[in-house]
N, C-alpha and C positions, 0 to 999 in steps of 0.2 A: 694588409701586409707588412707587417714588424720589418723595420733595418736587416740586414743582416751583422751582426757583429765577430770581429776579429775571430782571430785563436788563438789558444791561448799557453800554444807553444812557444811565442817567442814573449811573453808578459815579460819578460824586462825593459825591452826595447820600447814597448808597448802602451805599456808605465809612461817612463818618462816623454813619449813624446802626445801622449793623451791619445793614443789611434782609437776608436770608440765603433765604427762600421766599416761600411767597401759599399765601397762605389765601379760604375762601368762605365765612368762621364772617360771620356779622352780629352788629355793632358797633355801640352805643349814640353819639345824638349826640354826648357828653362825649366819649368815647374815637376818633370821627370827623374832632373837631374836634381836639385834641391831638396827632395824629399830622399831621391837614392844616399845622394850625401849625407845626411842627419840620418837617417833608419843605419846604413852600414855605421855610424862613426857609435848609434848608442846601442849593437845589436855587436859589436864589437867581442866584448869581452863575454859575453854568454855565446857566442858563436866559436869561437875556441875552443871555450870547455868545450861543449859536446862534440866537435869534428877534429881539433887540434894534433889529434892524437893519430886518426883518420893519414890525417894528410901530412902524415909526418913534420909538419910546422916549428918541433925544436929539436930535430934529428939532424947530427952532426949539420948533413948535406942538401937537408932538405933531402923532398921528397918529387915527385909527381905528378899525379893523382886526378886525372881525367874528370871521375864521374864517380856518383854513389854507388857505383857495379864495382868498381877496386880497379878498371887500365888502370893500368899505368904506361909512362911514354918509355921506357926503360926494356918495357915487352914488344909494347906496339909499334915504336917508332917510325907514328905518322910524321913527325919531321926531319925522320931523315936522319944523318948522318951531322949532330951539331958543332960538333971538334970547331975550333974556331970560326963559327959566324955570328953574326950580333943578331940579338933575337929577339923584339918586343911584346912584352908579356902584356896582355890588355887588362884592364882587371884586376889585378894581380895577386890581390888580398894581401896576406902579410908573407905575400911573396915564396911560396916555397918548390913551385914550381921554378921559377926564374936563378934562385939557386941549386936547384939539384942541376936544371943546365950548365951551374957556371963551371959545377966540379967533375962537369961528363967537359970541359973545354968551352963551352959556347962565352961568348960576351952577351949577355943578357942583360936587359932595362926593363921594370918593372914601372908601369903605370895602374895607379888604383886613385876613387875619386875622394873617397873616406882617407882622411888623416890616422882618423882611428887605430885604422886595421892598418895602413903603413907604418904606425907605431911599434903595431905588435911586431911588426916586419927587423924592423931599428933593431927590435930588442932579442929578437930570435938572432940577426946576425951579431951581435955586441962583442960576444967571447969570443968570432972569430975572425980568422984573418981574412978569411973568402968575402971581402962586400961587394953587393950588389948593387947600380943608383939606383934610388927609386926617386918615384917622378907623382907628381897629383894632382889629377888633371885631368876632362873628362872625354870619353872615347869618340864624342860628334866634334870630337878638332883636336887630333895627334899635334902635338909640339916640334912638333921635327920635322924634318928637309925630305922632299923629295928622294926615295930611292936610298933612303938612309939603312933599312937592315934589306937581311940574308932573309929572313921569312919569322912569325908572325904567330902569338899562341892567346888561345884564354881557353880554358876551362871553366864554365861557370860564371866565366864574368861579362863583366857589360852588356854582354848584345840583349838578351832578357830583360833588364833595367834602360834600356833607353828606350825614345820613341820616335827614332830612326834611326833604327839600321842598316838601314838602304844606306845613309850617310856614311857609318860607320863602316862596310862596309868596303865606301869609296877611299875613309881616308886609307886603309887599311891595305887599298894597291897603290896606293900615290906613294907611302911611306917604303912600301916592297920595292928592292932591287929588281929589273925582268929577271926572270929564273924564283924568283921568289917564292916561299910557301905560308901561307896563312893557313891554320888550324883555329877550330874554335867549340866546344861544347856547350848546349844547351839543355834544359828541359824537353824532351820527346816533344812537338806539336798533337802530337795525339792525347800526351795529357791534359793538356785544357775541356777536353769534353766532361773529364771525372772532379769529384769533388776531393780538393786535397789534402787527403786523408788516406792510413798507409793498410786502415783496419777493410773490414768488407761494403764501409761506409764508401770505400773510395771504389769501389768496383761499379757504380751505376752510372749510367754517362748520364749529364745534366744541364750542360753548356754546348751550344753550337760547335762546330768543330771550326765552323767561317764566320766568327763573331770575333771580331779585332778587336774588341774596346777592351782597356785593359784594365789588370785588376789590379782596386786600388782603395788603401784603406786610409780612413779620414778621420781629422780628431772632428770636438766638435763644435769649429769654426766651419769645416768641410774642406779645411785643408790636405792637403795628400800626404801622410806619413812613410806610406810604400809603393814603391810602386813595382809591376812588371807587366810585360807589354807580352800580347801573341803575334804569332804571326805561322802561317801551315810552310806543313813539307814546300810545295813551288812556290811559295812568297820567300824563304828563304834562297832558293834556288837562281828565281829571277835577278834576287836580289845582288848576288854572289857576279851572277853571270853581268848583269847591267853594268858591274863596278867593271869589269875588263879582266876578270881571273877568270879560271875555268873550274868545273866538280873534276873532282880525282874519285873522290870517293864519298859518299857518305853511310856511317856505322851506326849501327846501330845495338848494342852493348845488349848480351842475354845475362840474368841473372844469375849468375856464378854459385854452386851448388854451396862451395864451402863458405859465403856470403847469411847470417843469419843478424845482421845489424840492420837494424831500421833507422831511418835518414831522412827526416822533415817526412815526407811525401811518399818514399823509395820503400819497399818494403820486401822480401820472399815472395810475401802473396800478391802482391802486385806486379811481381818482378818476373814471375810464371807465369802468366797470363798478356803482357803486353810491354814494351819500352818502356824503357823513364828517360832514357838520352837518346840524344842523335848528335854524333859530330862530325861535323863537315870538312873534308881533306881538298883542300882550294891552293893553284899553283895559278904563278902570275906568267901571262907568255916571255919571250926571251925577247 
């Protein structure tokens, strides 16, 4: 059997990084982090060309979109009343969510592994008087003191791309104040069993749901250029609870009738049949 090849949907980043094939080999945190930093640096330009408008990256005050289904924090209020609260955004990318939080009166800090993504965020804020502090760091070792934040959030940032997501949950619990809230969105775990395709090919299950081997794109030398990790719904809940947080809600957004755009593997076709996103709402006990 021939080695599977990478998708051409990220041709620019794949060309820069020399990605030629796909592996299902387990990798450690350092390897995963190194691959993710390089990937998001390489893909930052193309990513924003494709998704920047939808995410409100260049709007005056940013936007807080949780997922490709278009759920907005202004409508959902998963984080509650944010005015006056210190909020850490993990995997902030170019930080449109943090900028939106700042416009609502919060005191956000954006954290991301990729300087390419953070630089795009700095560019978006260049003409604004409202500046959000941005920090380059990984999610498995948050560079903040215990009980530093009233809330933490992550909209498809960091959690699916780290080797040790249980450690991320513990780190989030550590930096949260008692009574704080953590909300994060990820690919819905059931999407793992389907090919990463928005069309009919993406409707046939091909991979076991219980196979936790990561999806890894590799170069000719076998070095990882892109990594995405899988956890089941149960895995996510156990990691949250083991970190000392409680699960308040798990939201599985339906595909909205008004939305006809595709986003990678997300599409109206697939969205009409099964969820593409899972949003976990968690609290730290008082």
